[in-house]
C-alpha positions as CSV (number, residue, x, y, z in Angstrom):
1,M,-0.1,0.0,0.1
2,L,2.9,2.4,0.8
3,I,4.6,1.8,-2.7
4,I,1.0,2.6,-4.2
5,K,0.9,5.9,-2.1
6,I,4.4,6.8,-3.1
7,L,3.8,6.2,-6.7
8,R,0.5,8.2,-6.8
9,Q,2.3,11.1,-4.9
10,R,5.2,11.2,-7.3
11,K,2.7,11.2,-10.4
12,E,0.9,14.1,-8.8
13,E,3.9,16.0,-8.2
14,Q,5.0,15.4,-11.9
15,L,1.7,16.6,-13.1
16,E,1.9,19.5,-10.8
17,E,5.4,20.5,-12.0
18,E,4.3,20.2,-15.7
19,Y,1.2,22.3,-15.0
20,R,3.4,25.0,-13.3
21,F,5.9,24.6,-16.2
22,E,3.3,25.3,-18.8
23,R,1.4,28.0,-16.9
24,D,4.9,30.0,-16.5
25,L,5.8,29.4,-20.3
26,F,2.4,30.5,-21.4
27,I,2.5,33.8,-19.3
28,N,6.3,34.5,-20.2
29,N,6.4,33.4,-23.8
30,P,3.1,32.5,-25.6
31,E,5.0,31.9,-28.9
32,M,7.2,29.4,-27.1
33,F,4.1,27.9,-25.4
34,D,2.3,27.7,-28.7
35,E,5.2,25.5,-30.2
36,Y,5.5,23.5,-27.0
37,R,1.8,22.5,-27.2
38,K,2.2,21.7,-31.1
39,R,5.4,19.4,-30.4
40,K,3.5,17.8,-27.4
41,E,0.7,17.0,-29.6
42,D,2.7,15.6,-32.4
43,D,4.5,13.4,-29.9
44,R,1.3,12.3,-28.8
45,K,-0.1,11.5,-32.5
46,S,3.2,9.6,-33.1
47,G,3.3,7.5,-30.0
48,N,6.3,9.0,-28.5
49,D,4.4,10.9,-25.6
50,G,6.4,10.3,-22.5
51,V,9.5,9.1,-24.2
52,T,12.7,10.5,-22.9
53,W,15.4,11.1,-25.4
54,F,18.9,11.0,-24.3
55,A,22.4,11.1,-25.9
56,P,25.2,8.5,-24.6
57,D,27.9,10.1,-22.0
58,S,30.8,8.1,-23.8
59,V,32.1,6.2,-26.5
60,E,31.8,3.0,-24.5
61,E,28.1,3.6,-23.8
62,T,27.7,4.2,-27.7
63,E,29.3,0.9,-28.4
64,E,27.3,-1.0,-25.9
65,L,24.1,0.8,-27.2
66,M,24.9,-0.3,-30.7
67,D,25.5,-3.8,-29.5
68,I,22.0,-4.0,-28.0
69,F,20.5,-2.5,-31.3
70,A,22.1,-5.0,-33.3
71,D,21.2,-7.9,-31.0
72,I,17.5,-6.4,-31.1
73,S,17.9,-6.2,-35.0
74,G,18.9,-9.9,-35.1
75,Q,16.2,-11.0,-32.8
76,L,13.6,-9.1,-35.0
77,D,14.7,-10.6,-38.3
78,K,14.3,-14.3,-36.5
79,E,10.7,-13.1,-35.3
80,E,10.0,-11.8,-38.6
81,Q,11.0,-15.1,-40.4
82,A,8.8,-17.0,-37.6
83,V,5.9,-14.7,-38.5
84,D,6.3,-15.3,-42.1
85,A,6.7,-19.1,-41.7
86,E,3.5,-19.0,-39.4
87,F,1.5,-16.9,-42.1
88,M,2.4,-19.4,-44.9
89,Q,1.3,-22.4,-42.9
90,K,-1.8,-20.7,-41.7
91,L,-2.5,-20.0,-45.3
92,G,-2.1,-23.3,-46.1
93,L,0.0,-22.8,-49.2
94,N,2.8,-25.3,-48.0
95,N,0.3,-28.0,-47.5
96,L,-1.5,-27.7,-50.8
97,F,1.2,-29.6,-52.9
98,D,2.4,-31.7,-50.0
99,G,3.4,-34.8,-52.1
100,I,3.0,-33.6,-55.2
101,D,5.8,-32.5,-57.6
102,I,4.7,-29.3,-59.0
103,D,7.2,-29.7,-61.9
104,E,5.1,-32.6,-63.3
105,I,1.8,-30.6,-63.4
106,S,1.2,-29.5,-67.0
107,D,-1.8,-27.9,-68.7
108,G,-2.9,-31.1,-70.7
109,E,-0.9,-30.3,-74.0
């Protein structure tokens, strides 16, 4: 229960801080506020709402991230191949000609 209360309190604090930031920005710089709202709406539409972007602090961290992305890419390739194979199996194309030599089929001429 305490963890839930703490998490809710942190969320409320974040929302309050964001509200104060937006209020102050609107009061002090309306043009920048309009741009801020536009970008925030674009992020929401693109699914990047709540994403925190950062840059690596060192070359080692960059190399580590590149290795992680390469590993993810390799896993995605395997997953895509598995999905393609499953799709073909569901479609039944692999089983239609099971045991039939397609090269021997002719149009009767």
